[in-house]
N, C-alpha and C positions, 0 to 999 in steps of 0.2 A: 275227261273232267279236269286234269291237270293246266291241259291248254284254256280251258274256262276259267280258271283260277288267275291264272299268266295273264289274259285278257283284261279280268277286273282289276288285277290290281296294276293293270297299266292305265286302265281308264280311270281309276282313283286317283295316280300318281299327277295324270293331266287336267283332272279336275281341281286336285289341291293346287298346282302350279297355276291354273287360270285364277282360280280363288286369291290366290296371293297376287297376280297381277292387277285384278281388279279392285281390292283391298289398298295396294300402292296407287291407285288413282286418287280414289276416294279420299285417302288420309293428305295428299297432295292438294287436291279440290278444296276440302275441309281447311286445310292449313291456309291455303289462298284466298279463301271468303273471311278469315279472321283476322288473317293479317295486315290486308289490305285497309279496313276501317283504320286499324292500328298506326299506318303509316301515312294514312291522309289525316288525320286527329293530330300526329306528332309534328309533320308540316305546316298544318295552319296555326298550330297554337306556337311554335319558335319561329318560323320563317314564311308569314302568311303572304310575304310578296313575289316568292317562286313558289311554284307547285312543282317540286320537284319526284312529288309522290306520282308521278305519271310514268316516268323509266322505270321503278321498279315493279307497278302495276302492270305496264303494258309487257314489259320483256318477260314477268312470270306466268301472263296470260298466254303467251307464246307457248311458254314451257308448258301450260297446262293442256293445251290445245293439241301439241304433241305427243303429249304423254295420252291423252284419249284418243287418238290418231292410231297408236300403238295398242291400246288396251282396245278397243271398241272399232272405232272408224275405219280402218284397211277391212274388218270383217262386212261393213256393212257396203264398202262399193266394191267388195268381190277379190279382196286380196287377203286374205287371212293366211295365218302360218303353214296352212295346208294346202293353200291351192297351188302351190306346183304338184307335190303329191297326188292330186284330186285331178287336175289337168292332164298327168301323166296316165291315169288309171282310165280317164276320158280315154285319150286319145289310142291307148293300147285296146280298149273295148273296141272300136271302131277300126283300126288296123286288123284284129281279128276276125272280123265279119267282112270284110275286102277280100280275104281270100276265098 
């Protein structure tokens, strides 16, 4: 019974951490979506001859992409945080049956 409580607590801690990661991504994405039009408007109002808004927009888009990769992307291509652990267990199972 004690082991079950421990496992539930570990699952809760892991889920809470994951929710925090996902929430952080969505906050960054929301801020990107709100700030980019403001930067464009400021640029076009005060210096329409030079479109400098591209520099922060593209830079921040790259940052958003890497944040997405860290939160969701590596899981989709098979390299989640637990990938090494899963691979070790898989190989241990293979080696166990080789004997």
